[in-house]
N, C-alpha and C positions, 0 to 999 in steps of 0.2 A: 242536604243532598243524600245523606245516608238513609234518612227517613226510618229510623228504628222504631220498633213497636215496644221496646223496653230499653230504659237507660239505667246502666249500672255505673255509679260514680264511686271512685276510691279516694279516700282522704288519708294522707300520711305525710310525715316529714322526711326531708332529704338532707342528710349531713354532708356538708361541704368542707373537706379537710383543708384548713389553712394553718397547719401547725408551724409553718415557717414564718408566720406573721404575728409574732408575739405582742407587738405594740400596736397592732391595728385595732381601731375602735370597732366594737361589736364582735370581735373574735373571742369566743368564750368556750370553756370545756363542754363537750357534748357527751351523750351517753355512750358513744363509740370510743371514748377515751382519746379523742383528738380535739384540738382547738379549732374552731371554725364557726360557720354559720349553719342554721338549721331552719330553712324556710318550710312553711306549711304549703302543701300542694294538693290540688284536687285534679284527678285524671279521669278521662273517659276514653276508652279504646286506647289508641297510641298517643293521645294528646294530653298535654297539661292545659287545662281550661281555666284554672284560677290558682292564684298563689299569693302568699304574703311573706315577704322577706323578713327574717328574724335573726336575732343573735343566737349563738350556739347553745346557751343554757335554757332557752325557751323550750319546754317540753311540749309534747303533742297537743295537749289540751290546755295550753296556757291562755288564761283570760277567757274572753268570749269570742276569740277569733274564729273558731270552728263553727260556732252557731251562726255568726254573721255570714260566713262564707256559704254555708249550706242554705240559709234563707235567701241569700242573694242569687245563687245559681238556680235553685228550684223555682224561684219567682220568675227568673229570666226564661227558663225552659218553658214554663207554662204560659207565659205571655207571648213569647216569640215562636214557639213550636206547636205545642198542643196542650190544652188544659188538663185532659184526662190521662196523659201518658203516665204509665207506672214507672216510678223512680225508686231505685234501691241503693242505699248507701252502704258500702263495704269498708270496714275499718279494722284495725288491729287493737290490741289491748291498751294501747296508749290513749284511746278515746273511749275507754270503758267507764261510762259516767251516766247515771240516771238522768241528769239534767239534759244531756244530749239526746237520750232516748225519748224524753218528753218532747223535745223540739221536733224530732222526726215524726213522732206520733201526732203532734199538733199540725204538722205540714201534710200529714196523710201520705208519707213516703215509707217504704220498707227499709229495714236496716239489718245487717248481719255484722255482729261485732265479736271479736275474739275476747273472751273474758279472762279473769284471773283465777287461778286454782287455789282457793283458800282451804284451810285445814278441814273445815266442816264439810266442804264438798268432797274432798278426798275420803273422809270418813264415811260419807253417805254412799259413795261409789263402791266402797269395799263391801257394803251390806246389800247392794242391789242383787236381786235374784238372777241367776244365769239365764233363766228363760226370758227375761226382759231385754236382754242384749240382742241387737240386730247387726247385720253386716251389709256394707255397701261396697260394690266393686265397680271400678272403671278400668280403662285400658292400662293405666299407670300404677294404680294403688288399690289396696283393700283396707277398709276401715271397720273396726268394731265400734258401735255407738249405742247410746241409750238416751232417751228423752225424759225430761222431768220439768216441773215448774219450780223456779227458784226465786227467792226474795231475799236480797241482801239486807243487812241490818238497818240501813238508813232509807231503804226504798219504801214507797207507799203502796206498792203492788207487786205481784209475782209476774215473772216473765218466762217465756219459753226458753229452755236451755237444752243444748245437745252436747253431751260429753262424748268425745271420740278419741281413738288412738289408732295409729297405722299398724297394720299387720306385717308389712314388708318395708324394707329399705332397699330400693332397687329390686334385685331378685332374691335378696337374703331375707328370710323370715326372722322377725325380731322376737326375742324372748320377752316375757311379761315385764321384767324389771328394766328392760332397755327400751321400752316403747314410750315415746314422748306423748304426754297427754295434752289435749286441748279441750276447751269448753267454749261453745258458741252461744250467743244470745241473739234472739231475733223476734220480731213481731209478725213475721210471715206465718200464715196458717193459724192466726189467732182471731179470725173473724173481723178484722179491721177493714177500713176502706181500701187499703192497698191490695187485699186479697181479691176483692171484687174487680179491681182494675187489672190485676194480673190475669184473672180468668177471662175477662173480656178481650185481652190482648193475646190470648192463647198460651199463656205461660203458667197455667195452673200447676205444672210439674214443680215449679219453684216453691210451692207450699210444702212439699215433702221434705223430710229430713235429709234424704240422700242428695237432693239438689242444693240444699242449703250448705251442706258440707262441701260439695263440689265448688260452689260459688266462693265460699270462704277460702278454700285452698288455692283458688285461681289467682289470689293476690300475689303469688310468687311471680306470675307473668307481669304483673303491673310494676313490680320492682325493677323490671328490665327497662321501663321508661326512664327511671332515674339514672340508670347506667347509660342509656342512650343519650340523655341530656348532657351528662358529664363528658361523654365521648365527643359530642357535638361542640360543646363550648369549653368552659374552664371551671374546674372545681376550685382552684385558688384564684381569688378575685384580685384585680390589679391595684386598687386604690387604698389609701390609708384611712380615709373617712368613711363612715357608714353610708351616708346618703349617696355618694357617687357609686359605691359598690352596689347599693340597692338598684339604682338606675341601670347600671351595667347588667345586673341579674335579670331585670324585667325585659330589657332589650334582647338579651340572650334567649329568654323564653319566647318572645315574639318571633325571633328568627328561627328557633327550633320548631315552632308551630308551622311556619311557612315551609320549612324544610320537609316536615312530615307530609304536608299536603302536596308539595311538589312531587315527592316520591310517588304518591298515589295517583295524582292527576296526570303526570307526565311520564314517569319512569317505570310504571308498574309492569310493562312488557319487557323491560331490560334487566331489572334486578328486583328481588323480593322487597316488599314494602317494610319488612322487619329488619332490613339491613341497617347496620350502624353507620354513622357519619364517615368513619374512616374508610369503610368499604365504598361508600357512595363517592367520596372524593377521589379515591384511587381509580375507580372504574368509569366514572362519568365526568368528573371535573378535570382531573389531571391527565389530559390527552394533548397530543401535539396537533396543532392546526396552523394554517397559513391563510391570511386574509389578503386578497389581491383585488385590484381594480382593472377591469377590462370592458371595453365597449359600453362605458357608462354604467356598469354594474359593479357591485361589491360582492365578491364570492369568497366563501370560506372553504378551504380545502383540507380534507383529512385523508388518511390512508384508507385503502380499501378494507383492510382488516378492521379498523375502527368503525368504519361505516357499517360493516356487517354485524360485528359484535354488539354495537350499541343501537343497531337499527336507527341510524342517525336521521333518516327521513321521517321516521315515526316521532322521534324526540322533537325534531324541528317543527313538525306539524302541530303536535300537541302543545308545545310551549307557546305557540302563537294562537292557540284556540282554547282558551280556558273554559271550564265547564260553566254553564249558565244555570242560574236558579232564581226564583222569584219569592220574596217574602210574602206570606199570606197577610 
């Protein structure tokens, strides 16, 4: 229904704090220093579209889970939606692995991955001539950046790297020693098949370093999806055994997906689609109403204030008239 010309997928783990359940099977120490679960999730827009429930000690790139997830979703998109649609995978440093880069390149999809700042990179950056540095600005931030080709010790080829650091934190300009450094690795702009597909879709701007930086730093918005999921459901799962908790988690994901689509399809005129579940429940669900029978009809009665604020006639009409679409 969205019919996008570009699909950007984000892959990350979500820590679920179950510190109070010390004897629960699968509850293990996580990198956030709490005991819990750490499912791997793939998101698109506001939706969690694939997930694997895992114990807390399973790091982001544990086993071959990420590879299987990416291959599965990319194959489904190309079979069910469009074969030539450009797809870009956006990840953090937890998935910084040449094996995954090769998977992306084999699938002919783009990737933007936050890398790790090794000592040799830091030493190289100190020697870079000032004339090679460039600056990128948007409405919220300014970055200094420099591009180069980098090959890690175990890699079989060099890849495009973009080293960048923010100039401001809010409205406060940062001194050099206080500026957090990041390095991004990408295959965009390297003459691969993904470049051709991006140009055909009208997204050739994404081949430039500025847009790569912008896309990478937009991952902060995707973290809000994890927060929204926890607000919708439960971070602390109810069962003792791992399998029932996994089942509960997957049902929660399905319900969360339906909740997000319901907000967009039915409630978009009443409250913003980015609203959290607590707001949604307070404004749309938790209202007083009375159901009466008269003249062979069943009538729901609400106050005039509720009717006007919620545009109740619009909600009622839309909830009974779901959007229609046809698979190709």
